[in-house]
C-alpha positions in Angstrom: -25.5 -21.7 -13.2 -22.7 -18.9 -14.7 -25.8 -16.0 -14.5 -26.4 -17.3 -10.9 -22.7 -16.9 -10.1 -22.8 -13.1 -11.8 -25.0 -12.6 -9.1 -23.9 -13.7 -6.1 -20.2 -12.3 -6.6 -21.5 -8.6 -5.9 -23.3 -10.2 -2.5 -20.3 -11.3 -1.9 -18.8 -7.8 -2.1 -22.3 -6.6 0.1 -21.4 -8.8 3.1 -17.7 -7.2 3.2 -18.6 -4.1 3.5 -21.5 -5.4 5.8 -18.6 -6.6 8.0 -17.3 -2.9 7.4 -20.1 -1.0 8.9 -20.7 -3.6 11.7 -16.7 -3.4 13.0 -16.9 0.9 12.4 -20.0 1.1 14.8 -18.6 -1.7 17.4 -15.2 1.2 17.2 -17.5 4.2 17.3 -19.5 2.4 20.7 -15.7 2.3 22.7 -14.9 4.8 25.2 -12.2 8.0 24.1 -10.8 7.9 27.5 -9.9 11.6 29.1 -11.2 15.3 27.9 -7.4 15.5 26.7 -7.5 12.4 24.7 -10.2 13.3 22.9 -9.1 17.0 22.4 -5.8 15.5 21.0 -7.7 12.4 18.8 -10.0 15.4 17.6 -6.9 17.6 16.4 -6.0 14.4 14.3 -9.0 13.6 13.2 -9.9 17.3 11.6 -6.3 17.6 10.2 -6.9 14.1 8.4 -10.6 15.2 7.1 -9.0 18.4 6.1 -6.4 16.5 3.8 -8.6 14.5 2.3 -11.1 16.9 1.4 -8.2 19.1 -0.3 -7.0 16.2 -2.0 -10.3 15.2 -3.3 -11.0 18.3 -4.3 -8.2 18.5 -7.1 -8.4 15.2 -8.3 -12.2 15.2 -9.0 -11.0 17.5 -11.9 -8.3 14.9 -12.7 -11.2 12.1 -13.0 -13.8 14.4 -14.7 -10.8 15.2 -17.4 -9.4 11.6 -18.0 -13.5 10.3 -18.0 -14.4 12.4 -20.9 -11.5 12.0 -22.7 -11.7 7.9 -22.4 -15.5 8.0 -23.7 -14.6 9.6 -26.7 -11.6 7.3 -27.4 -13.6 4.6 -26.3 -16.1 5.0 -29.4 -14.5 2.0 -31.3 -14.9 -1.7 -32.1 -13.8 -3.5 -29.3 -14.2 -0.4 -26.9 -17.3 1.6 -25.5 -17.7 5.5 -24.5 -18.6 3.4 -20.9 -14.6 2.6 -20.7 -15.6 6.2 -19.0 -18.1 5.3 -16.9 -15.9 2.2 -15.4 -13.3 4.5 -14.7 -15.3 7.2 -12.6 -16.1 4.1 -10.5 -13.4 2.5 -10.3 -11.9 6.2 -9.0 -14.9 6.6 -6.3 -14.5 3.2 -5.0 -11.0 3.5 -4.7 -11.3 6.7 -3.2 -14.0 5.6 -0.5 -11.4 3.2 0.2 -9.6 6.1 1.9 -11.6 7.6 3.2 -13.1 4.5 5.0 -9.7 3.5 6.4 -8.9 6.9 7.2 -12.1 8.2 9.2 -11.9 4.5 11.0 -8.3 5.0 11.7 -8.9 8.0 13.4 -11.8 7.0 15.4 -9.8 3.5 16.4 -6.4 5.2 17.4 -7.5 6.8 20.5 -10.0 4.2 21.4 -6.9 2.2 21.3 -4.9 4.5 23.9 -8.2 4.4 26.5 -8.3 0.0 26.2 -4.6 0.1 26.8 -5.5 1.9 30.0 -7.2 -1.5 31.0 -4.9 -4.4 29.1 -3.0 -5.5 25.9 -6.0 -8.1 24.8 -8.3 -5.2 24.6 -5.8 -2.6 23.0 -5.4 -5.5 20.5 -9.2 -6.2 19.8 -9.6 -2.2 19.0 -6.7 -1.9 17.1 -7.3 -4.9 14.7 -10.8 -4.2 14.3 -9.9 -0.9 13.4 -7.8 -2.0 10.6 -10.0 -4.6 9.7 -12.8 -2.2 8.5 -10.3 -1.0 6.1 -9.3 -4.4 5.5 -13.1 -5.5 4.5 -13.7 -2.0 3.3 -11.3 -2.5 0.1 -12.3 -6.1 -0.5 -15.7 -5.2 -0.1 -16.0 -2.1 -2.9 -13.6 -4.3 -5.2 -15.6 -7.4 -5.5 -18.6 -5.5 -5.2 -17.5 -3.0 -8.2 -16.4 -5.2 -10.5 -19.0 -7.8 -9.7 -21.9 -5.0 -11.0 -19.7 -4.2 -13.7 -19.8 -7.1 -15.6 -22.8 -8.0 -14.5 -24.5 -5.0 -16.1 -22.0 -5.0 -19.3 -22.6 -9.3 -19.6 -26.2 -8.1 -20.2 -25.7 -5.9 -23.0 -25.2 -8.1 -25.9 -21.8 -7.7 -26.0 -18.5 -10.1 -26.8 -16.9 -10.7 -23.6 -13.3 -9.3 -24.6 -15.6 -6.2 -25.3 -17.0 -6.6 -21.8 -13.5 -6.9 -19.8 -11.8 -4.1 -22.1 -14.9 -1.4 -20.7 -13.9 -3.1 -17.3 -10.5 -2.1 -17.1 -11.4 1.3 -16.8 -12.2 0.4 -13.5 -8.9 -0.6 -12.7 -7.3 2.6 -14.3 -9.8 4.8 -12.2 -8.6 2.7 -9.2 -4.7 3.1 -9.9 -4.9 6.4 -10.7 -6.4 7.7 -7.2 -4.1 5.2 -5.7 -1.1 6.6 -6.9 -2.3 9.9 -5.8 -3.6 9.1 -2.4 0.3 7.2 -2.0 2.3 9.9 -3.0 0.2 12.8 -1.1 -0.2 10.6 2.1 3.8 9.7 1.9 4.5 13.6 0.9 2.1 14.7 3.8 3.0 12.4 6.3 7.1 12.5 5.9 7.1 15.9 5.5 5.7 16.0 9.5 8.0 13.0 10.3 11.1 14.7 9.5 10.1 18.0 11.2 9.1 16.1 13.8 12.2 14.6 14.3 15.3 17.1 13.2 14.0 19.7 15.2 12.0 17.6 17.9 14.3 14.6 18.6 17.8 16.0 17.6 17.7 20.0 18.0 15.4 20.5 21.2 15.8 16.5 22.3 12.0 15.8 22.7 10.4 12.9 21.4 8.3 13.0 18.5 5.2 12.2 20.0 5.8 15.1 22.6 2.7 17.6 23.0 5.2 19.9 22.9 6.0 19.2 19.5 4.3 20.8 16.7 4.6 18.3 13.7 2.9 16.1 16.1 -0.8 16.1 14.8 0.3 16.3 11.3 3.0 13.0 11.8 -0.4 11.1 13.5 -2.4 12.3 10.7 -0.2 11.2 7.9 0.5 7.9 8.9 -2.6 6.1 7.2 -3.0 8.1 4.6 -3.2 6.1 0.9 -3.3 2.9 2.7 -6.6 1.8 2.1 -6.3 3.0 -2.1 -3.2 1.5 -2.0 -3.9 -2.0 -1.8 -7.5 -1.5 -3.6 -5.6 -0.7 -6.6 -3.1 -4.0 -6.1 -6.2 -6.3 -5.6 -8.4 -4.7 -9.0 -5.6 -5.0 -10.8 -4.6 -8.7 -10.6 -8.0 -9.6 -10.9 -9.2 -7.3 -14.2 -5.5 -8.7 -15.7 -6.7 -12.6 -15.2 -10.3 -11.9 -16.4 -8.6 -10.7 -19.9 -5.9 -13.6 -19.9 -8.8 -15.7 -19.0 -11.2 -14.7 -21.8 -9.0 -16.3 -24.3 -9.7 -19.8 -23.2 -13.2 -19.1 -24.4 -14.0 -22.2 -27.0 -11.1 -24.4 -25.5 -12.0 -27.8 -25.3 -13.9 -28.2 -22.1 -14.7 -25.5 -21.2 -18.4 -25.1 -22.4 -19.7 -28.1 -20.9 -18.0 -28.0 -17.5 -21.0 -26.7 -14.9 -22.8 -24.8 -17.8 -20.8 -21.2 -17.1 -21.1 -20.7 -20.6 -17.2 -20.9 -21.6 -16.2 -18.1 -19.1 -15.1 -20.2 -16.4 -11.2 -18.6 -16.6 -13.1 -15.3 -17.0 -15.1 -16.0 -13.4 -12.8 -17.6 -11.7 -10.7 -14.6 -10.2 -13.7 -12.6 -9.1 -14.8 -15.9 -7.0 -12.0 -16.4 -5.9 -12.0 -13.0 -4.4 -15.7 -13.1 -3.3 -14.5 -16.2 -1.1 -11.9 -14.7 0.0 -14.0 -11.8 1.9 -15.4 -15.1 3.6 -12.1 -16.2 4.6 -10.9 -12.8 5.8 -14.0 -12.4 7.9 -13.9 -15.8 9.4 -10.1 -15.5 10.4 -10.8 -11.8 12.3 -12.4 -13.8 15.2 -9.3 -15.7 16.0 -7.1 -12.7 16.7 -7.3 -12.8 20.3 -4.6 -12.0 23.1 -4.5 -12.1 26.6 -3.0 -10.0 29.1 0.9 -10.7 29.1 0.4 -12.7 25.3 2.3 -12.0 22.2 -0.1 -10.2 19.9 1.9 -11.2 16.9 0.9 -15.1 18.2 -2.4 -13.5 17.6 -2.5 -12.0 14.3 -0.3 -14.7 12.6 -3.1 -17.2 14.2 -5.9 -15.4 12.3 -3.7 -14.5 8.9 -2.6 -18.2 9.2 -5.9 -20.0 9.7 -7.6 -17.6 7.1 -5.2 -18.5 4.2 -5.1 -22.6 5.2 -9.2 -22.6 4.8 -8.5 -20.2 1.6 -6.1 -22.9 0.2 -8.8 -25.6 0.5 -11.5 -22.9 -0.9 -9.1 -22.7 -4.0 -8.5 -26.2 -4.4 -12.1 -27.3 -4.6 -13.4 -23.9 -6.9 -10.3 -24.6 -9.4 -11.8 -28.3 -9.5 -15.3 -27.2 -9.6 -14.7 -24.3 -12.4 -12.2 -25.2 -14.6 -11.8 -28.6 -17.2 -9.3 -31.3 -16.0 -7.3 -30.6 -18.8 -7.3 -28.4 -22.0 -5.4 -27.3 -25.1 -4.6 -23.8 -25.8 -1.6 -22.2 -28.5 -0.2 -25.8 -28.5 0.4 -26.4 -24.4 -1.9 -28.5 -22.0 -3.3 -27.0 -19.1 -5.3 -28.2 -16.4 -7.4 -27.5 -13.3 -4.5 -28.9 -11.0 -2.1 -26.5 -12.9 -3.7 -23.7 -11.7 -3.9 -24.5 -8.5 0.0 -25.3 -8.2 0.3 -21.6 -10.0 -1.5 -20.4 -6.9 0.8 -22.1 -4.4 3.9 -20.8 -6.1 2.4 -17.1 -5.7 1.8 -17.6 -2.3 5.0 -19.2 -1.3 6.8 -16.3 -3.6 4.6 -13.7 -1.2 5.5 -15.4 1.9 8.9 -16.0 1.0 9.3 -12.3 0.0 7.9 -11.4 3.0 10.0 -13.4 5.3 13.4 -12.1 3.5 11.7 -8.3 3.9 11.5 -9.0 7.8 14.9 -10.6 8.2 16.5 -7.3 6.3 14.4 -4.9 8.3 13.9 -6.7 11.7 15.1 -5.3 15.5 18.0 -7.0 16.0 18.5 -9.1 12.9 22.3 -9.1 11.4 22.1 -6.2 8.5 19.8 -4.6 11.1 22.7 -4.7 13.8 25.4 -3.6 11.3 23.3 -0.1 11.0 23.6 0.5 14.7 27.2 -0.5 14.9 28.4 1.6 12.0 26.1 4.4 13.7 29.0 5.1 16.3 30.8 6.6 13.7 28.5 9.2 12.6 25.6 9.7 10.6 27.5 9.3 7.0 28.8 5.5 7.9 25.1 4.7 9.2 23.8 6.3 5.5 26.3 4.2 4.0 25.5 0.7 5.9 22.0 1.5 5.4 22.3 2.0 1.2 24.3 -1.4 1.6 22.0 -3.6 3.3 18.9 -1.9 0.9 21.0 -3.1 -2.2 21.8 -6.6 -0.7 18.2 -6.9 0.4 17.0 -7.1 -3.3 18.9 -10.7 -4.2 16.9 -13.4 -2.6 13.7 -11.5 -3.2 14.1 -11.0 -7.2 15.2 -14.9 -7.5 12.0 -15.8 -5.1 9.8 -13.7 -7.7 12.0 -15.6 -10.8 11.1 -19.5 -9.7 7.5 -18.0 -8.6 7.6 -16.3 -12.2 8.9 -19.5 -14.0 6.8 -21.9 -12.1 3.6 -20.5 -12.5 3.9 -20.4 -15.7 5.1 -23.9 -16.1 1.8 -25.2 -14.9 -0.7 -22.8 -16.3 1.0 -20.4 -18.5 0.8 -16.4 -18.5 -2.7 -17.3 -16.9 -0.8 -18.9 -14.2 1.1 -16.4 -13.5 -2.1 -13.7 -12.9 -4.1 -16.2 -10.9 -0.9 -16.4 -8.6 -0.9 -13.0 -8.0 -4.7 -13.0 -7.3 -4.2 -16.5 -5.1 -1.2 -14.4 -3.1 -4.1 -11.4 -2.7 -7.4 -13.1 -2.2 -6.9 -13.1 1.5 -6.2 -9.3 1.2 -9.2 -8.3 3.7 -7.0 -10.1 6.4 -3.8 -8.8 5.2 -4.9 -5.3 4.9 -6.2 -5.4 8.3 -3.3 -6.6 10.2 -1.2 -4.0 7.6 -3.6 -1.5 8.6 -3.7 -2.1 12.6 0.0 -1.3 12.6 -0.1 2.9 12.0 -3.0 2.5 14.5 -1.0 1.3 17.4 1.7 3.6 16.7 -0.8 6.6 16.6 -2.9 5.2 19.9 0.9 5.3 21.2 1.3 9.1 20.3 -1.8 9.8 22.2 -0.9 7.8 25.1 2.3 10.2 25.1 0.5 13.2 24.2 -2.1 12.5 27.0 -0.1 11.9 29.7 -0.9 8.1 30.1 1.1 5.8 32.8 4.4 4.2 32.2 2.4 0.7 31.3 0.1 1.9 29.0 2.8 4.0 26.5 4.5 -0.2 27.2 1.3 -1.8 26.2 1.0 0.5 23.2 4.5 0.1 22.3 4.5 -3.9 22.1 1.5 -3.6 19.8 3.4 -1.4 17.3 6.6 -3.3 18.0 4.4 -6.5 16.1 3.1 -4.1 13.5 6.4 -3.2 12.2 6.9 -6.7 11.8 3.2 -7.1 10.2 4.1 -4.1 7.6 7.2 -5.6 6.5 5.5 -8.5 5.8 3.1 -6.9 4.3 5.3 -4.7 2.1 6.8 -8.0 0.6 3.2 -9.4 -0.6 2.7 -5.7 -1.6 5.8 -6.1 -3.9 6.0 -9.9 -5.1 2.0 -9.0 -6.1 3.0 -5.8 -7.8 5.4 -7.5 -10.1 3.5 -10.2 -10.9 0.4 -7.9 -11.5 2.3 -5.9 -13.7 3.7 -8.8 -15.7 0.1 -10.3 -16.4 -1.8 -6.6 -16.9 1.3 -6.7 -19.4 0.7 -10.2 -21.2 -3.2 -9.0 -20.7 -1.7 -5.7 -23.1 -0.7 -7.3 -25.6 -3.9 -10.1 -25.7 -5.8 -6.4 -26.0 -3.9 -5.0 -28.7 -4.1 -9.0 -30.6 -7.4 -8.6 -30.3 -8.3 -5.0 -31.5 -5.6 -5.4 -34.6 -5.7 -9.0 -35.9 -4.3 -7.5 -39.4 -1.2 -6.4 -36.9 -0.3 -8.7 -34.4 1.6 -8.2 -31.5 3.7 -11.6 -31.7 6.2 -11.2 -28.5 8.3 -8.1 -27.9 11.8 -8.2 -29.3 14.5 -6.6 -27.8 16.8 -6.7 -30.7 14.7 -3.8 -32.1 15.6 -0.7 -31.4 12.6 0.9 -30.7 11.8 -1.7 -28.3 15.3 -1.4 -26.6 15.2 2.8 -26.4 11.7 2.7 -24.8 13.3 -0.1 -22.2 16.0 1.9 -21.6 13.3 5.0 -20.9 11.3 2.2 -19.0 13.7 1.8 -16.6 14.6 5.5 -16.4 11.2 6.0 -14.9 11.1 5.1 -11.3 14.3 6.6 -10.6 12.7 10.0 -12.0 9.6 8.9 -9.9 11.3 8.5 -6.9 13.7 11.7 -7.6 10.3 13.8 -7.7 8.5 12.5 -4.7 12.2 12.3 -2.8 12.4 16.1 -3.9 8.9 16.9 -3.1 9.7 15.6 1.1 12.2 17.5 1.1 10.9 20.6 -0.2 7.8 20.2 2.3 10.0 18.8 5.4 12.2 22.4 4.8 8.8 24.3 5.4 8.1 22.1 8.4 11.3 22.3 9.9 11.5 26.2 9.6 7.6 26.5 11.1 8.7 24.1 14.0 11.6 26.1 15.2 9.9 29.3 14.6 7.0 28.4 16.9 10.1 27.1 19.4 11.3 30.3 19.3 8.5 32.3 18.7 6.1 30.8 21.7 7.1 31.7 25.1 5.7 28.7 27.0 6.9 27.0 24.3 10.6 28.1 25.1 10.0 28.0 28.7 9.6 24.2 28.5 12.3 23.4 26.3 14.5 25.4 28.9 12.8 22.7 31.9 13.5 20.3 30.0 17.4 20.8 29.4 17.4 22.1 32.9 15.9 18.7 34.2 18.0 16.1 31.6 18.0 13.1 33.0 15.1 13.4 35.7 12.1 11.7 36.0 9.4 14.3 35.9 7.8 13.4 39.1 11.3 14.7 40.7 11.2 18.2 39.3 10.8 21.1 41.4 7.0 22.6 41.6 7.9 25.6 39.4 9.1 23.5 36.9 6.1 21.5 36.6 3.9 24.3 36.4 6.1 25.8 33.5 5.8 23.0 31.7 2.0 22.3 32.6 0.8 25.5 30.7 3.0 25.0 27.3 0.6 22.4 27.4 -1.2 22.8 24.3 0.2 25.9 23.5 1.5 24.2 19.8 0.0 25.7 17.3 -0.7 22.1 15.7 -3.3 23.8 12.4 -0.4 25.9 11.0 1.7 21.9 10.7 -1.1 20.6 9.2 -1.7 23.2 6.8 1.7 23.2 5.8 1.6 19.4 4.9 -1.6 19.5 3.4 -0.6 22.1 0.9 2.9 20.4 0.2 1.4 17.1 -0.9 -1.0 18.5 -2.8 1.1 20.6 -4.4 3.8 18.1 -5.0 2.0 15.0 -5.7 0.4 16.3 -9.4 3.7 15.9 -11.4 4.9 12.1 -10.1 0.9 11.1 -11.0 0.5 12.6 -14.9 4.0 11.1 -15.2 2.3 8.3 -14.8 -0.3 8.5 -16.6 0.8 10.1 -19.5 4.6 8.4 -20.6 2.3 5.2 -21.6 -0.3 7.1 -23.6 2.8 9.5 -25.5 4.8 6.4 -26.1 1.7 4.3 -27.5 0.2 6.9 -29.5 3.1 9.3 -31.3 4.1 6.6 -33.5 0.5 6.2 -35.0 0.5 10.2 -35.1 4.1 10.7 -37.3 3.0 7.5 -40.0 4.8 4.8 -38.1 1.5 2.9 -37.4 0.2 1.1 -34.4 2.1 -2.0 -34.1 5.5 0.1 -33.6 3.6 2.0 -30.8 3.1 -1.5 -29.3 6.0 -2.4 -29.5 7.8 0.5 -28.2 4.9 0.0 -25.4 5.6 -3.3 -24.1 9.6 -1.8 -24.6 8.3 0.5 -21.7 6.3 -1.9 -19.6 9.5 -4.4 -19.5 11.6 -1.5 -18.3 9.4 0.0 -15.6 8.6 -3.1 -14.2 12.4 -4.7 -13.9 13.5 -1.4 -12.4 10.3 -0.5 -10.7 10.4 -3.9 -8.6 13.8 -3.5 -7.5 13.7 0.0 -6.9 10.8 -0.8 -4.5 12.7 -3.4 -2.6 15.6 -1.5 -2.2 13.9 1.5 -0.9 11.4 0.1 1.6 14.0 -2.5 3.0 16.2 0.6 3.6 14.3 2.2 4.9 12.8 -0.3 7.2 16.0 -1.3 8.6 16.9 2.4 9.2 13.5 2.8 11.3 14.7 -0.2 13.6 18.4 0.9 13.9 16.9 3.6 15.3 14.3 2.3 17.4 17.1 -0.3 18.8 18.8 2.3 20.7 15.1 3.5 23.0 16.4 -0.1 24.6 19.8 0.2 24.4 22.9 -0.9 22.2 26.2 -2.4 22.9 28.8 -1.0 20.6 32.2 -1.7 21.0 31.5 -3.1 25.0 30.1 0.5 26.0 26.7 0.8 26.0 24.0 3.7 24.7 20.8 5.1 24.5 18.3 7.3 23.5 19.9 10.8 23.5 23.3 9.8 22.4 25.4 10.7 19.5 25.3 7.6 17.8 21.4 7.7 18.3 21.2 11.3 17.1 23.3 9.4 14.0 20.7 6.9 13.9 17.5 9.7 13.4 19.4 10.8 10.9 19.4 7.7 8.5 15.9 6.9 9.9 15.2 10.8 8.3 16.8 9.8 5.1 15.1 6.1 5.1 11.7 7.4 6.1 10.7 8.9 2.4 12.2 5.7 1.1 9.8 3.1 2.9 6.7 5.7 2.8 6.8 7.5 -0.4 8.5 6.6 -3.1 9.1 3.0 -2.1 5.6 1.9 -1.9 4.3 4.5 -4.3 6.8 2.3 -7.3 4.5 -0.8 -6.7 1.7 1.6 -7.8 3.4 3.4 -10.7 4.1 0.1 -12.7 0.9 -1.2 -12.6 -1.1 1.9 -13.1 1.0 2.4 -16.4 0.4 -1.7 -17.5 -3.3 -0.8 -16.6 -2.9 2.6 -19.1 -1.6 0.2 -21.4 -4.3 -2.0 -21.2 -7.2 0.5 -21.7 -5.9 2.5 -24.7 -4.9 -1.1 -26.6 -7.7 -1.1 -28.7 -7.4 3.1 -29.3 -4.1 2.5 -30.9 
């Protein structure tokens, strides 16, 4: 039975990829619209592929170098040089997930625009199909990669702990590429976004998606950069952390006899849940439909909730089937139902954090309204209000997270915390589909603006985009919650892996009264601040280059200069009311902006600036863990210091991620509320007013918070835990 199950798991991964290919073919067959729409879409796609090619050319040297080092250092009793091969496969799958997501998103955006010319329902169908390609690609590659490696290494006659240790290289590869992709993609898009906002909106008075804006193509390229690789890393990390902890149950009474899995029940469970999650996610996609005039939010919720309910029922059945009713471990008694309750705590925690995130970032909520109100007195008070909202938003999510950790631990120990993260991410396929649909809809609106589509087309894409903002907020809540649980699981897995490799120097626990541990806790707590500073500074430097380029084009390109003068002359008038001469001048400027130069600036800045934050995450845990052994203090001191480092970076990293993501989201929606009109002290303010300009400045500050440093911190804390897990046998 156990052997058959290890064969079925990769098949489920292949099934996810087959669904991906089917949806890709369907999206590609849809009509891309007018020649002008196709020209704009081609510019976006060329910019996206140029960025990925440049990024992957740099990362291939990093992957080869690290793989060689892992191969050399992995030649120990509890590891193998094949850990380097696992690293390469993980990096390849992570990069491929990012490529698939970017490629299909750039095809789906223009087809969503064209579909919106017909109906809201058709536009939702295309946008969600594009998102589902990214979602199913991520889970398919994750399950296939882990399933094949587990099957291959299990047949080499190794001890199960050695098998899992070598597989951890897969997670290391996935995490490394994910971090570079997320940081690089964040720098890319925010450099373009800041240039489009500050020069386009504030200085020139034109929308960021207007064809006169030179930064608009680069802005649309960056919206989906790094998304696929980001969640791929979370997904894989939670599974591997659970497998490491599950191996500790091998030999416990009840496991050897349960369904003939050879005692691997707890090891195989996360892989089985992930594989079944592919099936439930695919099933959920068929329920996402909406009629004209309907609510896209309800359609997306229907698909996601039905998928979650089916997954919950399947989880109950699988857990009861694979695990014994009760077993004892380390003086505690656990059971199959305890593991199921742990999964429920994880799901409830993720949903709770998502809902709180929505409250602090949603349009029209009390926190966002407070930012809107304080925009009336300028950019400074807007920024102060946004910082306050972001800080306040950390309180309830952390309490929810604490309850989820204690609850899942109470029912199933450290394994319960790990399986809670797996349960939270088991429906990643449809969760990511819903999340990725947002940027596709956003880009569809940009293409509608740039190709001068009728007003109702932009209204339909805006309706889809508004729903995407909400789903993105909930998705970020799940991402942060799962990051915390996964990091804790990986931390426990690191302790387990170290003890297996060093039975003569066991790491019983992390004693915070130990000065070595306390010192590295402070260092770990500092790292998210340093990491955020590096990524924020990178966005600032790249944005300066972008702003100068956009200003140059407005000043030096005659057609753009003349068109801007026409816009100022006709301020407040609809385009149909302009004079024939002004319309001619304006039409002649269409396409004259040098978009490629802005794409090049974003690409070079992203590649240049992503290196330092990425190396920081990889090198610091290696140095902290290794240096004590090199200077004669012993491996146990290195392990204790590394444990302190992970504890510090996890606590501070989660807090900083929540703060930055929510502050950025609140600033963003405060700005968007002005586009509909807001009442401040009895007076209405709209787009272009001074309070709106103050809100644009706040949003510009928040952009790198929510799209660069904030999401990257989720990866930072998990990557450092994965690095610790990989080097545990080598300390």
